[in-house]
Backbone as numpy.savetxt, mean C-alpha at the origin, in Angstrom:
# Nx Ny Nz CAx CAy CAz Cx Cy Cz
0.94 -26.07 -13.27 0.74 -24.57 -13.04 0.14 -24.34 -14.73
-0.99 -23.89 -14.62 -2.03 -23.26 -15.62 -1.51 -21.99 -15.95
-0.88 -21.81 -17.26 -0.44 -20.44 -17.58 -1.56 -19.68 -18.48
-2.12 -18.81 -18.53 -2.87 -18.16 -19.46 -2.39 -16.77 -19.55
-2.24 -16.48 -20.74 -1.51 -15.32 -21.30 -2.20 -14.29 -21.78
-2.57 -13.11 -21.33 -3.48 -12.05 -21.59 -2.90 -11.47 -23.01
-3.90 -11.08 -23.96 -3.43 -10.55 -25.23 -3.31 -9.32 -25.10
-3.67 -8.49 -24.40 -3.04 -7.19 -23.93 -1.80 -7.00 -23.32
-1.52 -7.96 -22.57 0.05 -8.01 -22.13 0.79 -8.53 -22.81
0.47 -9.34 -24.07 1.29 -9.76 -25.04 1.88 -8.96 -26.16
0.77 -7.69 -26.04 1.20 -6.77 -27.30 1.53 -5.33 -26.84
0.49 -4.62 -26.40 1.08 -3.13 -26.58 1.32 -2.57 -24.92
1.01 -3.46 -23.93 1.06 -2.94 -22.43 2.69 -3.38 -21.86
3.09 -2.51 -21.14 4.40 -2.58 -20.63 4.56 -3.79 -19.57
5.80 -4.47 -19.70 5.86 -5.99 -18.96 5.70 -5.66 -17.35
5.27 -6.52 -16.55 4.83 -6.30 -14.94 5.57 -7.47 -14.59
6.30 -7.02 -13.10 6.79 -7.76 -12.34 5.80 -7.89 -11.10
5.13 -8.63 -10.71 3.95 -8.70 -9.60 4.85 -9.06 -8.35
5.01 -8.13 -7.33 6.07 -8.61 -6.40 4.89 -8.76 -5.10
5.29 -9.89 -4.25 4.85 -9.92 -3.13 5.57 -10.13 -1.98
5.52 -9.14 -0.84 6.41 -9.31 -0.06 5.51 -9.88 1.27
6.31 -10.82 1.64 5.63 -11.77 2.74 6.64 -12.04 3.74
5.67 -12.29 4.98 6.61 -13.06 6.14 5.77 -13.88 7.08
6.28 -15.16 6.91 5.52 -16.49 7.80 4.18 -16.40 7.65
3.66 -16.34 6.27 2.17 -16.55 6.01 1.97 -17.41 4.82
2.44 -18.72 4.99 2.59 -19.65 3.99 0.93 -20.17 3.47
0.21 -20.11 4.19 -1.16 -20.27 4.06 -1.97 -19.29 3.02
-1.83 -18.05 3.48 -2.28 -17.18 2.51 -1.32 -16.91 1.51
-0.25 -17.22 1.55 0.57 -16.94 0.32 0.18 -17.85 -0.72
0.03 -19.36 -0.33 -0.43 -20.07 -1.51 -1.53 -19.92 -2.00
-2.28 -19.38 -1.37 -3.62 -19.19 -2.20 -3.63 -18.12 -3.13
-2.71 -16.81 -2.73 -2.36 -15.97 -3.45 -1.72 -16.45 -4.95
-0.75 -17.25 -4.90 0.11 -17.80 -5.83 -0.74 -18.57 -6.70
-1.74 -19.17 -6.32 -2.48 -19.92 -6.99 -3.26 -19.23 -7.96
-3.61 -17.90 -7.50 -4.60 -17.08 -8.34 -3.66 -16.44 -9.34
-2.21 -16.09 -8.74 -1.44 -15.52 -9.80 -1.02 -16.26 -10.93
-1.07 -17.73 -10.68 -0.56 -18.47 -11.46 -1.30 -18.46 -12.71
-2.34 -18.16 -12.97 -3.45 -17.75 -14.07 -2.92 -16.81 -14.79
-2.23 -15.72 -14.29 -2.06 -14.38 -14.65 -0.59 -14.07 -15.37
0.18 -14.87 -15.04 1.78 -14.95 -15.49 1.91 -15.51 -17.06
3.03 -15.01 -17.70 3.36 -15.47 -18.76 4.58 -14.69 -19.37
4.68 -14.59 -20.63 5.92 -13.73 -21.23 6.23 -12.32 -20.90
5.02 -11.51 -20.30 5.04 -10.21 -20.08 4.84 -9.94 -18.65
4.50 -11.07 -17.95 4.30 -10.66 -16.45 5.04 -12.05 -15.66
5.91 -11.42 -14.70 6.34 -12.50 -13.94 6.27 -12.46 -12.30
6.30 -13.40 -11.45 5.80 -13.02 -10.31 7.37 -13.29 -9.42
7.44 -12.18 -8.35 8.54 -12.45 -7.48 8.00 -12.44 -6.26
8.66 -13.41 -5.10 8.03 -13.32 -3.88 9.24 -13.13 -3.10
9.26 -11.86 -2.15 10.42 -11.27 -1.45 9.95 -11.80 0.01
10.69 -12.89 0.69 10.50 -13.36 2.10 11.23 -12.46 2.92
10.41 -11.51 3.70 11.24 -10.77 4.55 11.69 -11.22 5.87
12.65 -11.42 6.14 13.10 -11.76 7.38 12.51 -12.89 8.23
12.27 -14.14 7.38 11.42 -15.23 7.74 12.12 -16.08 9.00
11.14 -16.67 9.84 11.60 -17.39 10.93 11.73 -18.83 10.56
11.04 -19.26 9.36 11.33 -20.52 9.00 11.44 -20.74 7.54
11.39 -21.79 6.95 11.69 -22.07 5.44 10.49 -22.31 4.79
9.46 -22.22 5.43 8.11 -22.75 4.72 7.77 -21.84 3.54
8.04 -20.48 3.43 7.84 -19.80 2.02 8.65 -20.24 1.28
9.95 -20.53 1.48 10.72 -20.85 0.22 10.51 -22.16 -0.14
10.21 -23.17 0.69 9.66 -24.68 0.26 8.61 -24.38 -0.66
7.50 -23.56 -0.19 5.96 -23.55 -0.87 6.48 -22.82 -2.34
7.07 -22.01 -2.63 7.70 -21.48 -4.08 8.45 -22.36 -4.65
9.34 -22.77 -4.41 10.38 -23.67 -5.03 9.64 -25.01 -5.34
8.65 -25.74 -4.37 8.03 -26.77 -4.61 6.60 -26.87 -5.26
6.03 -25.89 -5.16 4.91 -25.70 -5.81 4.83 -24.79 -7.12
5.67 -23.56 -6.91 5.52 -22.54 -8.05 6.91 -22.31 -8.43
7.66 -23.40 -9.12 9.07 -23.24 -9.67 9.01 -22.21 -10.75
8.14 -21.67 -11.24 8.24 -20.71 -12.51 8.69 -19.30 -11.83
7.95 -19.35 -10.52 8.19 -17.72 -9.70 9.18 -17.86 -9.17
9.95 -16.42 -8.78 11.33 -16.04 -8.55 10.94 -16.03 -6.72
12.02 -16.35 -6.27 12.15 -16.46 -4.75 13.03 -15.80 -4.34
13.29 -14.66 -3.50 14.63 -14.04 -2.90 13.99 -13.66 -1.50
15.25 -13.69 -0.61 15.15 -13.50 0.61 15.53 -12.30 1.22
14.79 -11.39 1.71 15.55 -9.87 2.25 15.64 -10.05 3.76
16.58 -10.12 4.08 17.02 -10.32 5.53 16.75 -9.15 6.39
16.55 -7.94 6.04 16.26 -6.97 6.94 14.83 -6.73 7.24
14.51 -6.88 8.32 13.07 -6.71 8.55 12.32 -5.57 8.58
11.07 -5.44 7.69 10.71 -4.42 7.57 9.96 -4.46 6.20
8.81 -3.92 5.89 7.79 -3.88 4.72 8.63 -3.28 3.39
9.02 -2.02 4.07 9.90 -1.18 2.77 11.23 -1.57 2.21
11.91 -2.45 3.29 12.86 -3.02 2.70 12.70 -4.12 1.70
11.77 -4.81 2.20 11.12 -5.91 1.15 10.68 -5.19 -0.28
10.04 -3.98 -0.07 9.59 -3.48 -1.44 10.81 -2.92 -1.95
11.89 -2.52 -1.47 12.93 -1.80 -2.35 13.81 -3.03 -2.94
13.69 -4.06 -1.93 14.38 -5.15 -2.73 13.89 -5.70 -3.96
12.51 -5.62 -4.18 11.61 -6.09 -4.90 11.87 -5.19 -6.22
12.27 -3.78 -6.25 12.50 -2.76 -6.99 13.72 -3.20 -7.64
14.47 -3.60 -6.78 16.02 -3.93 -7.53 16.03 -5.19 -8.07
15.17 -6.23 -7.84 15.13 -7.50 -8.50 13.94 -7.58 -9.71
13.55 -6.35 -9.94 12.21 -6.45 -10.87 12.77 -6.57 -12.48
12.00 -7.23 -13.31 12.47 -7.47 -14.53 11.48 -6.64 -15.40
10.41 -6.23 -15.12 9.36 -5.42 -15.65 9.43 -3.89 -15.49
8.88 -3.24 -16.62 8.76 -1.75 -16.51 7.83 -1.21 -15.19
6.92 -2.11 -14.83 5.94 -2.18 -13.88 6.11 -3.00 -12.65
6.09 -2.48 -11.65 6.26 -3.46 -10.53 4.86 -3.44 -9.92
3.96 -4.29 -9.49 2.59 -4.36 -9.04 2.85 -5.21 -7.53
2.72 -4.18 -6.63 2.70 -4.93 -5.20 1.31 -5.39 -4.93
1.39 -6.54 -4.37 -0.19 -7.03 -3.61 0.37 -7.77 -2.29
-0.66 -7.61 -1.51 -0.14 -8.19 -0.14 -0.43 -9.54 -0.21
0.16 -10.35 0.64 0.25 -11.85 0.62 -1.16 -12.29 1.15
-2.01 -11.51 1.71 -3.19 -12.16 2.55 -4.49 -11.49 1.67
-4.18 -11.25 0.15 -5.18 -10.84 -0.59 -5.29 -11.86 -1.79
-6.47 -11.77 -2.51 -6.35 -12.46 -3.60 -7.04 -11.67 -4.86
-6.04 -11.64 -5.99 -6.64 -10.64 -7.20 -7.85 -11.22 -8.10
-8.56 -10.32 -8.62 -9.28 -10.84 -9.69 -8.71 -11.56 -11.09
-9.23 -12.23 -11.89 -8.55 -13.09 -12.99 -7.88 -11.90 -13.74
-8.47 -10.69 -14.06 -7.66 -9.65 -15.13 -7.06 -8.73 -14.24
-6.73 -8.71 -12.99 -5.93 -7.80 -12.53 -4.68 -7.22 -12.93
-3.92 -8.17 -13.20 -2.61 -7.54 -13.78 -2.77 -7.15 -15.23
-3.64 -7.53 -16.21 -4.13 -7.32 -17.22 -4.61 -5.93 -17.25
-5.46 -5.31 -16.30 -6.10 -4.05 -16.06 -5.02 -2.99 -15.81
-4.03 -3.66 -14.93 -2.86 -2.68 -14.42 -2.23 -2.47 -15.53
-1.82 -3.25 -16.16 -0.79 -3.03 -17.36 -1.58 -1.92 -18.43
-2.81 -2.27 -18.80 -3.44 -1.53 -19.81 -3.46 0.10 -19.19
-3.81 0.17 -17.75 -3.50 1.54 -17.50 -2.40 2.38 -17.72
-1.25 1.56 -17.47 -0.09 2.12 -17.92 0.25 2.39 -19.14
-0.46 1.61 -20.07 -0.25 1.81 -21.55 -1.02 2.88 -22.10
-1.81 3.70 -21.37 -2.51 4.78 -21.67 -1.80 6.18 -22.02
-0.86 6.19 -21.14 0.12 7.48 -21.22 1.52 6.97 -20.23
2.39 7.57 -20.77 3.71 7.53 -20.17 3.61 8.29 -18.67
3.13 9.39 -18.72 3.08 10.32 -17.60 2.59 9.42 -16.44
1.67 8.45 -16.56 1.24 7.52 -15.34 2.32 6.93 -14.54
2.48 7.32 -13.27 3.54 6.46 -12.57 3.13 5.52 -11.62
1.89 5.64 -11.27 1.35 4.65 -10.14 -0.24 4.31 -10.42
-0.66 3.04 -10.52 -1.94 2.64 -10.74 -2.24 1.86 -9.36
-3.50 2.34 -8.50 -3.81 1.73 -7.48 -5.22 0.91 -7.88
-5.55 0.11 -7.19 -7.07 -0.78 -7.52 -8.02 -0.84 -6.39
-9.15 -1.25 -6.62 -10.08 -1.68 -5.63 -9.68 -2.83 -4.81
-10.08 -2.47 -3.28 -9.57 -3.42 -2.35 -10.75 -3.73 -1.47
-11.56 -5.06 -1.73 -12.62 -5.20 -0.75 -12.25 -6.30 -0.13
-13.28 -6.30 1.48 -13.10 -7.52 2.05 -13.61 -8.64 1.55
-12.61 -9.69 1.90 -12.68 -11.04 1.60 -13.94 -11.95 2.09
-13.93 -11.52 3.60 -14.82 -11.94 4.32 -15.37 -11.06 5.31
-16.77 -11.14 5.80 -17.26 -10.32 6.64 -17.87 -11.27 7.67
-17.40 -12.27 8.25 -17.89 -13.08 9.03 -17.66 -12.62 10.60
-16.89 -12.07 10.82 -16.40 -11.79 12.32 -16.69 -10.34 12.54
-16.89 -9.79 14.03 -16.96 -8.64 14.13 -15.74 -7.61 13.78
-14.49 -8.16 14.15 -13.30 -7.49 13.65 -13.27 -7.06 12.46
-13.51 -8.08 11.34 -13.67 -7.56 9.76 -14.78 -6.60 9.46
-15.90 -7.04 10.21 -17.03 -5.82 9.86 -16.76 -4.63 10.46
-16.04 -4.43 11.54 -15.71 -3.00 12.15 -14.69 -2.48 10.99
-13.66 -3.12 10.80 -12.68 -2.50 9.90 -13.24 -1.99 8.45
-14.36 -2.70 8.05 -15.02 -2.13 6.88 -16.02 -0.95 7.32
-16.54 -0.97 8.46 -17.21 0.18 8.66 -16.63 1.34 8.96
-15.38 1.02 9.30 -14.39 2.35 9.53 -13.99 2.84 8.22
-14.00 2.23 7.15 -13.65 2.75 5.91 -12.98 1.65 4.88
-12.40 0.65 5.68 -11.85 -0.42 4.95 -10.66 0.21 3.90
-10.42 -0.42 2.75 -9.50 -0.33 1.93 -9.77 0.13 0.40
-11.21 -0.04 0.37 -11.95 0.19 -0.98 -12.12 1.82 -1.02
-11.87 2.27 -2.44 -12.02 3.84 -2.39 -12.73 4.23 -3.52
-13.87 3.35 -3.79 -14.93 3.87 -4.53 -14.99 3.32 -5.84
-16.08 3.45 -6.38 -16.41 2.89 -7.75 -15.93 3.85 -9.00
-15.56 4.72 -8.79 -15.29 5.94 -9.55 -13.90 6.12 -10.02
-13.40 5.94 -11.23 -11.83 6.25 -11.40 -11.31 7.72 -10.97
-10.23 7.64 -10.36 -9.48 8.91 -9.86 -8.31 9.00 -10.65
-8.11 10.09 -11.32 -6.89 10.61 -11.97 -6.30 11.68 -11.36
-5.14 11.46 -10.91 -4.52 12.78 -10.08 -3.15 13.09 -10.86
-2.80 14.45 -10.93 -3.28 15.44 -10.34 -4.67 16.01 -10.85
-5.19 17.35 -10.46 -6.18 17.78 -11.26 -6.05 18.23 -12.63
-6.71 18.26 -13.79 -6.47 18.23 -14.85 -5.87 17.24 -15.61
-5.05 16.22 -14.91 -4.57 15.14 -15.85 -5.41 14.12 -16.48
-6.77 13.93 -15.82 -7.56 13.25 -16.46 -9.01 13.55 -15.72
-9.92 12.28 -15.51 -11.12 12.63 -14.84 -10.88 12.96 -13.59
-11.54 14.40 -13.21 -11.33 14.96 -11.74 -12.67 14.39 -11.31
-12.77 13.74 -10.28 -13.89 13.04 -9.48 -15.05 13.80 -9.08
-14.58 15.19 -8.46 -15.29 16.19 -7.58 -15.02 17.51 -7.80
-15.96 18.39 -7.55 -15.90 19.63 -7.78 -15.15 20.32 -6.50
-14.78 21.52 -6.72 -14.19 22.46 -5.27 -12.72 22.00 -5.14
-12.45 23.04 -4.26 -10.59 23.07 -4.10 -10.62 22.01 -2.92
-9.22 21.46 -2.81 -8.93 20.65 -1.89 -7.54 20.33 -2.26
-6.64 20.65 -0.91 -5.51 20.20 -1.19 -4.77 18.87 -1.63
-3.93 19.02 -2.56 -3.47 17.66 -3.45 -3.09 16.78 -2.17
-2.47 17.03 -1.09 -2.42 15.99 -0.36 -3.34 15.08 0.15
-4.56 15.50 0.25 -5.83 14.61 0.68 -6.18 13.90 -0.30
-5.85 14.01 -1.60 -6.10 13.18 -2.77 -5.09 12.08 -2.50
-3.79 12.55 -2.44 -2.73 11.49 -2.56 -3.06 10.54 -1.42
-3.51 10.89 -0.24 -3.86 9.96 0.81 -5.17 9.27 1.03
-5.89 9.51 -0.48 -7.29 8.74 -0.47 -7.16 7.84 -2.02
-6.18 7.89 -2.39 -6.01 7.19 -3.83 -5.74 5.80 -4.15
-5.65 5.01 -3.03 -5.38 3.57 -2.99 -4.54 3.44 -1.97
-4.30 2.12 -1.64 -3.50 1.72 -0.52 -2.37 0.49 -1.06
-1.32 0.38 -0.34 -0.35 -0.61 -0.64 -0.91 -1.85 -0.83
-1.91 -2.57 -0.54 -2.24 -3.70 -0.48 -2.32 -4.17 -2.35
-2.76 -3.09 -3.00 -2.97 -3.13 -4.45 -2.20 -2.09 -4.98
-0.79 -1.89 -5.32 -0.27 -0.94 -5.78 0.85 -1.04 -6.85
0.64 -0.37 -8.12 1.74 -0.69 -9.19 2.29 0.70 -9.47
3.61 0.59 -9.71 4.67 1.59 -10.09 5.39 1.41 -10.81
5.82 2.40 -11.87 6.80 2.28 -12.64 8.06 1.98 -12.09
9.06 1.06 -12.37 10.20 0.91 -11.56 10.97 1.88 -11.70
11.37 2.26 -12.66 12.34 3.50 -12.72 12.09 4.73 -12.26
10.53 4.98 -12.01 10.23 6.17 -11.25 10.57 5.99 -9.84
10.28 4.81 -9.45 10.20 4.34 -7.94 11.54 4.53 -7.40
12.56 4.00 -8.32 14.04 4.01 -8.10 14.51 5.32 -8.15
14.19 6.34 -8.94 14.53 7.72 -9.18 14.21 8.44 -8.03
12.92 7.98 -7.35 12.49 8.82 -6.12 13.27 8.14 -4.72
13.92 7.28 -4.90 14.79 6.84 -3.76 14.06 5.84 -3.22
12.97 4.92 -3.93 12.43 3.96 -3.43 11.53 4.37 -2.00
11.04 3.17 -1.60 10.24 3.31 -0.45 11.03 3.85 0.77
10.35 4.53 1.71 11.05 5.18 2.89 11.17 3.83 3.81
12.22 3.38 4.18 12.45 2.31 5.12 12.19 2.74 6.66
11.92 4.02 6.88 11.64 4.29 8.16 10.14 4.02 8.47
9.42 3.94 7.47 7.80 3.54 7.57 7.75 2.21 7.51
6.57 1.83 7.98 6.43 0.20 7.79 7.17 -0.87 8.46
7.58 -0.39 9.68 8.35 -1.30 10.20 7.41 -1.82 11.52
6.38 -2.29 11.13 5.65 -3.21 12.33 5.12 -2.45 13.50
5.30 -2.67 14.58 4.87 -1.88 16.02 5.94 -0.79 15.94
7.01 -0.64 15.45 7.47 0.81 15.47 6.70 1.79 14.67
6.23 1.36 13.76 5.71 2.60 12.65 4.72 1.61 11.78
3.49 1.23 11.85 3.04 0.25 11.13 2.13 0.81 10.04
2.95 1.34 9.08 2.34 1.63 7.82 2.98 3.09 7.45
2.19 3.64 6.32 2.70 5.03 6.01 3.55 4.81 4.59
4.14 3.68 4.33 5.03 3.69 3.09 4.27 3.98 2.00
3.29 3.35 1.84 2.06 3.73 0.50 1.67 5.21 0.39
1.63 5.75 1.52 0.85 6.96 1.63 2.19 7.78 1.00
3.27 7.74 1.58 4.59 8.55 1.47 5.04 8.46 -0.38
4.87 7.21 -0.55 5.07 7.17 -2.03 4.20 7.77 -2.93
2.95 7.57 -2.68 1.97 8.36 -3.50 2.17 9.59 -3.36
2.36 10.64 -2.28 2.67 11.84 -2.23 3.99 12.31 -3.13
4.93 11.59 -2.87 6.32 11.95 -3.62 6.11 11.69 -5.10
5.31 10.80 -5.59 5.05 10.69 -6.95 4.39 12.09 -7.48
3.54 12.42 -6.81 2.67 13.63 -7.27 3.51 14.82 -7.25
4.34 14.83 -6.06 5.42 15.96 -5.77 6.30 16.14 -7.05
6.62 15.09 -7.34 7.59 14.81 -8.71 7.20 15.39 -9.97
5.69 15.40 -10.09 5.08 15.67 -11.17 4.41 14.67 -11.98
4.32 13.31 -11.31 4.00 12.39 -12.18 2.46 12.22 -11.98
1.69 11.31 -12.44 0.23 11.06 -12.41 -0.04 9.74 -11.80
-1.09 9.61 -10.89 -1.62 8.46 -10.30 -3.11 8.15 -10.85
-3.29 6.83 -11.01 -4.64 6.50 -11.51 -5.25 5.66 -10.53
-6.23 5.82 -10.04 -6.95 4.67 -8.94 -8.00 4.15 -10.08
-7.76 2.85 -10.35 -8.69 2.19 -11.27 -9.66 1.13 -10.68
-10.76 1.38 -10.19 -11.50 0.35 -9.62 -11.70 -0.92 -10.23
-11.57 -1.07 -11.49 -11.68 -2.37 -12.43 -10.63 -3.57 -11.91
-9.55 -2.87 -11.34 -8.73 -3.60 -10.85 -8.86 -4.00 -9.44
-9.45 -5.28 -9.33 -10.04 -5.59 -7.98 -9.08 -6.57 -7.25
-9.32 -6.58 -6.07 -8.44 -7.31 -5.38 -9.32 -7.52 -3.96
-9.38 -8.85 -3.32 -9.92 -9.10 -2.20 -9.10 -9.49 -0.97
-9.34 -8.59 0.34 -8.21 -8.95 1.17 -8.77 -9.42 2.41
-7.94 -10.22 3.13 -8.39 -11.09 4.17 -7.98 -9.93 5.46
-9.25 -9.49 6.14 -9.12 -8.73 7.15 -8.74 -9.39 8.36
-8.30 -8.77 9.49 -8.17 -9.46 10.65 -9.40 -9.70 11.35
-9.70 -10.68 11.91 -10.84 -11.20 12.37 -10.85 -10.92 13.94
-9.84 -10.85 14.80 -10.02 -10.47 15.98 -10.08 -9.24 16.28
-11.08 -8.64 17.24 -11.13 -7.22 17.70 -10.14 -6.37 18.09
-9.33 -7.28 19.05 -8.17 -6.57 19.63 -7.20 -6.12 18.48
-7.08 -7.33 17.56 -6.33 -7.03 16.67 -6.44 -6.18 15.45
-7.65 -5.93 15.15 -8.44 -5.07 14.47 -8.09 -3.47 15.18
-8.08 -3.50 16.15 -7.99 -2.29 17.12 -6.35 -1.83 16.71
-5.39 -2.67 17.23 -4.11 -2.45 17.40 -3.57 -2.13 15.83
-4.23 -2.88 14.71 -4.03 -2.36 13.49 -4.46 -0.75 13.16
-5.73 -0.38 13.49 -6.31 0.76 13.19 -5.48 1.99 14.15
-5.05 1.68 15.21 -4.20 2.55 16.05 -2.79 2.86 15.41
-2.17 1.75 15.07 -1.14 1.85 14.39 -0.87 2.65 13.03
-2.11 2.53 12.28 -2.13 3.28 11.23 -2.31 4.48 11.42
-3.11 4.85 12.35 -3.36 6.27 12.73 -2.23 6.91 12.95
-1.19 6.43 13.93 0.10 6.91 14.03 1.16 7.29 12.88
1.05 6.10 12.12 2.04 6.08 11.00 1.43 7.02 9.79
0.11 7.14 9.61 -0.51 8.28 8.85 -0.06 9.73 8.99
-0.14 9.87 10.63 0.30 11.33 10.88 1.79 11.49 10.38
2.74 10.33 10.93 3.98 10.28 10.82 4.36 10.64 9.23
3.70 10.28 8.08 3.89 10.51 7.16 3.39 11.67 6.62
2.45 12.20 7.03 1.86 13.70 6.73 3.20 14.85 7.49
3.48 14.52 8.59 4.62 15.42 9.14 5.99 15.43 8.35
6.36 14.19 7.78 7.51 13.86 7.00 7.19 14.80 5.54
5.88 14.72 4.95 5.49 15.43 3.87 5.81 16.89 4.01
5.14 17.39 5.23 5.29 18.91 5.63 6.80 19.18 5.81
7.62 18.48 6.05 8.96 18.88 6.37 9.73 18.86 4.96
9.40 18.25 4.07 10.33 18.21 2.89 9.57 18.86 1.78
8.40 19.24 1.92 7.56 19.81 0.47 7.98 20.93 0.36
7.92 21.25 -0.85 8.35 22.83 -1.36 7.02 23.64 -0.90
7.53 24.96 -0.76 6.84 26.05 0.04 5.49 26.08 -0.13
5.27 26.09 -1.48 3.91 26.17 -2.17 2.88 24.85 -1.65
3.35 23.93 -1.32 2.46 22.87 -0.75 2.35 22.72 0.67
3.03 23.31 1.41 3.01 23.33 2.77 1.91 23.64 3.45
1.05 24.77 3.24 -0.12 25.40 3.64 -1.02 24.31 3.52
-1.38 23.70 2.39 -2.20 22.52 2.43 -2.09 21.43 3.09
-0.79 21.04 3.22 -0.21 19.82 4.09 -0.70 20.24 5.47
-0.18 21.44 6.27 -0.61 21.98 7.32 -2.11 21.73 7.60
-2.59 22.48 6.81 -4.01 22.43 7.15 -4.69 21.06 7.16
-4.31 20.25 6.51 -4.86 18.78 6.56 -4.29 18.04 7.86
-3.16 18.45 8.20 -2.45 17.75 9.46 -3.49 18.47 10.83
-3.76 19.53 10.46 -4.58 20.18 11.82 -5.98 19.30 11.62
-6.56 19.16 10.50 -7.85 18.37 10.45 -7.61 16.92 11.06
-6.49 16.23 10.79 -6.46 14.99 11.09 -6.18 14.91 12.60
-5.57 15.87 13.19 -5.41 16.06 14.63 -6.73 16.29 15.32
-7.80 16.92 14.86 -8.84 16.94 15.42 -9.94 16.12 15.27
-9.68 15.53 13.98 -10.79 14.50 13.52 -11.18 13.39 14.72
-10.52 12.81 15.24 -10.84 11.98 16.37 -11.74 12.49 17.38
-11.80 13.79 17.72 -12.67 14.47 18.66 -13.95 14.59 17.97
-13.92 15.16 16.57 -15.17 15.33 15.83 -15.84 13.97 15.78
-15.19 12.86 15.69 -15.88 11.48 15.59 -16.37 11.02 16.91
-15.58 11.37 17.82 -16.41 11.12 19.21 -17.63 11.80 19.52
-17.73 12.98 19.16 -19.06 14.02 18.99 -20.24 13.06 18.23
-19.86 12.49 17.05 -20.53 11.69 16.19 -21.06 10.71 16.97
-20.11 9.95 17.66 -20.51 8.81 18.24 -21.40 9.16 19.66
-21.41 10.32 20.09 -22.36 10.41 21.13 -23.85 10.31 20.75
-23.97 10.71 19.43 -25.30 10.59 18.71 -25.30 9.44 18.04
-24.55 8.37 18.09 -24.92 7.20 17.37 -24.54 7.16 15.95
-23.68 8.14 15.38 -23.20 8.30 14.07 -21.91 7.99 13.70
-21.11 7.15 14.58 -19.83 6.67 14.04 -19.70 5.18 14.56
-18.97 4.38 13.56 -19.06 2.89 14.05 -18.22 2.54 14.93
-17.00 3.29 15.44 -16.20 3.07 16.54 -16.43 3.26 17.66
-16.28 2.28 18.84 -16.80 2.52 20.03 -15.81 3.74 20.78
-16.51 4.49 21.72 -15.87 5.61 21.96 -14.69 5.44 22.62
-14.51 4.41 23.50 -12.73 4.10 23.88 -12.02 4.03 22.64
-12.30 3.41 21.60 -11.39 3.26 20.45 -11.13 4.70 20.03
-11.95 5.34 19.83 -11.95 6.90 19.39 -10.90 7.52 20.21
-11.14 7.43 21.51 -10.37 8.24 22.44 -8.61 7.85 22.04
-8.36 6.29 22.06 -7.36 6.10 21.59 -6.75 6.58 20.54
-7.54 6.38 19.47 -7.16 6.93 18.46 -6.58 8.55 18.38
-7.23 8.94 19.34 -6.75 10.39 19.40 -5.25 10.53 19.75
-5.19 9.78 20.85 -3.86 9.45 21.56 -2.60 9.25 20.39
-3.04 7.97 19.78 -2.19 7.75 18.83 -1.71 8.52 17.72
-2.79 9.41 17.19 -2.63 10.19 15.92 -1.64 11.37 16.63
-1.83 11.76 17.60 -0.99 12.72 18.20 0.39 12.18 18.43
0.51 11.04 18.75 1.87 10.40 19.04 2.52 10.39 17.46
1.91 10.44 16.68 2.43 10.33 15.27 3.20 11.46 14.84
2.85 12.68 15.75 3.54 13.96 15.38 4.99 13.78 15.57
5.57 13.19 16.33 6.73 13.04 17.02 7.43 11.61 16.64
6.91 10.82 16.00 7.22 9.36 15.89 8.31 9.10 14.54
8.19 10.04 13.59 9.15 9.74 12.52 10.50 9.70 12.76
11.12 10.70 13.61 12.55 10.72 13.80 13.10 9.62 14.16
12.55 9.13 15.31 12.95 7.89 16.17 12.71 6.67 15.27
11.59 6.70 14.08 11.66 5.27 13.06 12.72 5.57 12.18
13.30 6.56 11.80 14.49 6.78 11.06 15.64 6.50 11.79
15.70 6.39 12.97 17.07 5.96 13.88 16.89 4.48 13.63
15.70 3.97 13.81 15.57 2.41 14.02 15.94 1.74 12.79
15.35 2.64 11.55 15.84 1.68 10.39 17.24 1.94 9.85
17.88 3.30 10.49 19.33 3.14 10.12 20.27 2.02 10.92
19.68 1.76 12.27 20.27 0.79 13.13 20.13 -0.40 12.48
19.01 -1.00 11.61 18.86 -2.01 11.15 19.90 -2.37 9.86
20.10 -1.08 8.98 20.83 -1.18 7.98 22.19 -1.30 8.43
22.69 -1.03 9.61 24.14 -0.87 10.12 23.87 -2.41 10.45
23.29 -3.01 11.03 23.27 -4.43 11.67 23.84 -5.34 10.39
22.73 -4.93 9.15 22.94 -5.88 8.07 23.92 -5.57 7.10
24.88 -4.31 7.61 25.87 -3.95 6.60 25.54 -3.26 5.16
24.29 -2.67 5.12 23.61 -1.72 4.47 24.09 -0.51 4.21
24.73 0.34 5.07 25.24 1.50 5.41 26.60 1.43 5.76
């Protein structure tokens, strides 16, 4: 294994634990770990959290090809159970989460660490996530629908904390939901722990396929911390190729997104609730607005998919309580409560 230590990471920047939460994706994981091997050193360590695996392939891969990396097994199925395990196992002041089907630029960890070194108030740094391939119809449709990239301009939240990218009033919740994605999300370890970690009711696969990153970003802002979206921190993500799989993913995200917003509304202080409520209202009617655009050829998604998006979004309004009960049942099954 080649180890190249960044001069920034060796001096002023905080130590970073790169956390990879994975399940049964040894091929993609090996590609990612090859890339991370060139970013680790005394100030950066890599932790692989194997979430409820069905085989020992991941363990054999890490222990056989990447003995310098740490491997832990988290038996409770669910991405946010794995994320919270990473927080508890982290050695660095920063935990940088990256998806197992992504590949970072050579300076990804270095840039993330440098952002946190700017000021202690920055609690989260997200980065640019672009498509690794655009060979299939599914990959192209996912990107046409917005993808994961959040632009080439740095965003510093909340307003007044740094560069505010646009003029005009806008509810803070809308910025929290557009400041990056969990595929490349770094957070100060103690801030995440103080906030109670990631919400295990979210990101439970088919039960609620997403929402944990949005929920964490919102709670970070609500607690008075700052978030930076740094487009120089680049990652390439391998999207799903099959159209049916892409549709399932997008519909699941619609439902989870709404569930996270409903949770935010129920728990936020009173002065935040009007903005959250207004945003929820917009998200509930947005598929209808997009259907209208589709009729004049101005939306990339087929009309049938947009109709299903409307149904999935509205279903998300009542999904969160059931997801909480499912997460609690899992915790009881594995003796966590």
